[in-house]
N, C-alpha and C positions, 0 to 999 in steps of 0.2 A: 504495498499499498501505500510504499513511497514516504514513510511521515503523515499521511491524511489518516487522518482515524474516525472518518463520519461521511455521512452523504451529505455531499454540499448543494445548496440551492440558495441562489441569491436575485432578488429582482432589485439592482440597481435605481430603477427608478419605475415609480407608480403614479397612475392619474387617475384623480376621478370628479366628479362634482362636488360640492360643499352641498353637506346634508339641508341647510336652509336658505341659503343664496342660490345655490347651484353652480354659482360663482366653479369654473375649472381650479381646479388643486394641481398639484406635481410637487410628489416630495423624491428625495432622492438619497440617498445614504452608500457609500462607500463600501467595498469589500473587505472583510476581516482577516486577520496575518491568514488563519489557515487555508481560507478562501484565495490569496493570492498567492501563497505555497505552490496551492495545487495547479493554477493556472500558471506560474513560472516552468513546472515542471511540465507543462506541453505547450511551455515553449509562447504562449497566447499574450498578448499584451491586456492591457487593465483600459476599459473605455472611458 
């Protein structure tokens, strides 16, 4: 498993309408350390 000991699932960006106003909302979260380690193993770039 090369140092990765769990399943990895990450949504770096989510978009949805605000529940009251309906205004578009967008939330972003950078990948954490173990996810970055797995990406490096595959040679993938971080978006």
